[in-house]
C-alpha positions as CSV (number, residue, x, y, z in Angstrom):
1,X,-19.2,7.4,-2.4
2,X,-20.2,10.8,-2.8
3,X,-17.5,13.6,-4.8
4,X,-17.0,15.4,-1.2
5,X,-15.6,11.7,-0.1
6,X,-13.2,11.3,-3.3
7,X,-11.9,15.0,-3.7
8,X,-11.4,14.6,0.0
9,X,-9.8,10.6,-0.9
10,X,-7.9,11.8,-4.0
11,X,-6.2,15.1,-2.3
12,X,-5.2,12.8,0.6
13,X,-3.3,10.9,-1.6
14,X,-1.9,13.4,-3.9
15,X,-0.7,14.3,-0.8
16,X,1.3,11.2,0.5
17,X,2.5,10.9,-3.0
18,X,4.0,14.3,-2.9
19,X,5.5,13.6,0.3
20,X,7.1,10.0,-0.7
21,X,8.4,11.3,-3.5
22,X,9.8,14.2,-1.6
23,X,12.1,11.9,0.6
24,X,12.8,9.9,-2.0
25,X,14.4,12.9,-3.8
26,X,16.5,13.2,-0.6
27,X,17.0,9.9,0.1
28,X,19.0,9.6,-4.0
29,X,20.3,12.9,-3.4
30,X,22.5,11.7,-0.4
31,X,23.2,9.0,-2.1
32,X,24.1,10.8,-5.0
33,X,26.1,13.7,-4.1
34,X,28.3,11.9,-0.9
35,X,27.3,14.2,1.8
36,X,26.3,11.5,3.9
37,X,26.3,12.5,7.3
38,X,26.5,9.0,8.7
39,X,28.7,8.9,12.5
40,X,28.8,5.1,12.1
41,X,26.0,4.8,14.3
42,X,23.5,2.9,11.7
43,X,24.2,2.5,8.7
44,X,22.7,5.1,7.0
45,X,23.5,3.5,3.2
46,X,21.4,1.1,3.2
47,X,18.2,1.9,5.3
48,X,17.8,4.6,2.4
49,X,18.0,2.0,-0.1
50,X,15.4,-0.2,1.9
51,X,13.5,3.3,2.2
52,X,13.4,4.2,-1.5
53,X,12.6,0.9,-2.2
54,X,9.3,0.8,0.7
55,X,8.3,4.2,-1.0
56,X,8.2,3.1,-4.6
57,X,5.7,0.0,-2.7
58,X,3.9,3.0,-1.2
59,X,3.4,4.4,-3.9
60,X,2.2,2.0,-6.3
61,X,-0.7,1.3,-3.6
62,X,-1.2,4.8,-3.7
63,X,-1.7,4.6,-7.8
64,X,-4.1,1.9,-7.3
65,X,-6.3,3.2,-4.7
66,X,-6.8,6.1,-7.1
67,X,-7.9,3.8,-10.1
68,X,-9.7,2.1,-7.8
69,X,-11.7,4.8,-6.6
70,X,-12.1,6.1,-10.1
71,X,-13.6,3.2,-10.8
72,X,-16.0,3.8,-8.0
73,X,-17.2,6.7,-9.1
74,X,-18.0,5.6,-12.5
75,X,-19.9,2.3,-11.0
76,X,-17.3,-0.5,-11.8
77,X,-15.6,-1.5,-9.0
78,X,-18.1,-4.6,-8.6
79,X,-15.9,-6.1,-12.1
80,X,-13.0,-8.5,-12.6
81,X,-10.9,-5.7,-13.7
82,X,-11.0,-4.7,-9.6
83,X,-8.7,-7.3,-8.5
84,X,-5.7,-6.6,-10.2
85,X,-5.5,-2.8,-8.2
86,X,-6.2,-5.0,-5.4
87,X,-4.1,-8.2,-5.8
88,X,-1.3,-5.5,-6.5
89,X,-2.2,-3.6,-3.0
90,X,-1.6,-6.7,-1.1
91,X,1.4,-6.9,-2.8
92,X,2.5,-3.5,-2.0
93,X,1.5,-3.7,1.1
94,X,3.1,-7.2,2.3
95,X,6.1,-5.6,0.1
96,X,5.9,-2.5,2.6
97,X,6.0,-4.9,5.7
98,X,9.5,-6.9,4.2
99,X,11.1,-3.9,3.6
100,X,9.9,-2.8,7.5
101,X,11.6,-6.3,8.3
102,X,14.5,-5.1,6.9
103,X,14.6,-1.9,8.4
104,X,14.2,-3.5,11.8
105,X,16.7,-6.3,11.1
106,X,19.3,-3.3,9.7
107,X,18.7,-1.7,13.1
108,X,18.5,-4.2,15.8
109,X,22.9,-4.5,16.8
110,X,22.5,-1.1,17.2
111,X,19.5,-2.2,19.6
112,X,21.6,-5.2,22.0
113,X,21.1,-3.1,25.0
114,X,17.4,-1.6,24.5
115,X,16.0,-4.5,22.6
116,X,12.5,-3.9,23.2
117,X,12.7,-0.9,20.2
118,X,13.5,-4.3,18.2
119,X,11.0,-6.4,19.4
120,X,7.9,-3.3,19.1
121,X,9.8,-2.7,15.5
122,X,9.0,-6.5,14.6
123,X,5.0,-6.1,16.2
124,X,4.8,-3.6,13.8
125,X,6.0,-5.4,10.5
126,X,3.3,-7.5,11.7
127,X,0.8,-4.9,12.0
128,X,1.8,-3.9,7.9
129,X,1.3,-7.7,7.2
130,X,-2.5,-7.8,9.3
131,X,-3.4,-4.9,7.1
132,X,-2.7,-7.0,4.1
133,X,-5.4,-9.7,5.8
134,X,-7.6,-6.6,6.1
135,X,-7.0,-6.0,2.3
136,X,-7.4,-9.9,1.4
137,X,-10.5,-10.3,3.3
138,X,-11.8,-6.9,1.9
139,X,-10.8,-8.3,-1.7
140,X,-12.5,-11.7,-0.8
141,X,-16.0,-9.6,0.4
142,X,-15.5,-8.3,-3.5
143,X,-14.9,-11.3,-4.6
144,X,-18.8,-12.3,-3.7
145,X,-20.0,-8.8,-4.8
146,X,-19.3,-9.4,-8.2
147,X,-20.0,-13.0,-8.4
148,X,-23.7,-11.4,-7.0
149,X,-23.4,-8.5,-9.6
150,X,-23.2,-11.0,-12.4
151,X,-26.0,-13.3,-10.7
152,X,-28.4,-10.3,-10.6
153,X,-27.3,-9.0,-14.6
154,X,-28.4,-12.3,-15.1
155,X,-31.2,-12.5,-13.7
156,X,-32.6,-9.1,-14.4
157,X,-32.1,-10.9,-18.0
158,X,-34.1,-13.9,-17.6
159,X,-36.7,-11.1,-16.2
160,X,-36.9,-9.1,-19.1
161,X,-37.4,-12.1,-21.4
162,X,-40.4,-13.1,-19.7
163,X,-41.6,-10.1,-19.5
């Protein structure tokens, strides 16, 4: 991975992390200050709490991606240490999908006249779970790559002994 690609990815990660922290601070401020403009159409307090939880899961995933990018730069990503970060990313994505389903459930009563919105939101939750499955497939590829790397290292050692 080139320096430009790593730099661009890290810049995106920093911007997204800063954005999530900004949203979290706003949500916590609205909860703590009591300046809730809730007009009764939506239960904003549960939505804010669920959003804060979703942002935490996203932030955990961002930090793990940062660590994986660092491992790529160092050439150590094909090791067992990478599995821990990939597993946490998968867990964070599944958590965000569950959070999205909670938001959908909280929003559903207000969509009785137009249930299509709830169906679309449910579809988005399924798509988020699809991303988790995609990362799981990539994890399986990483498992194969690590196994091949270990095998190649062993073969190189045997070849060095022969020579």
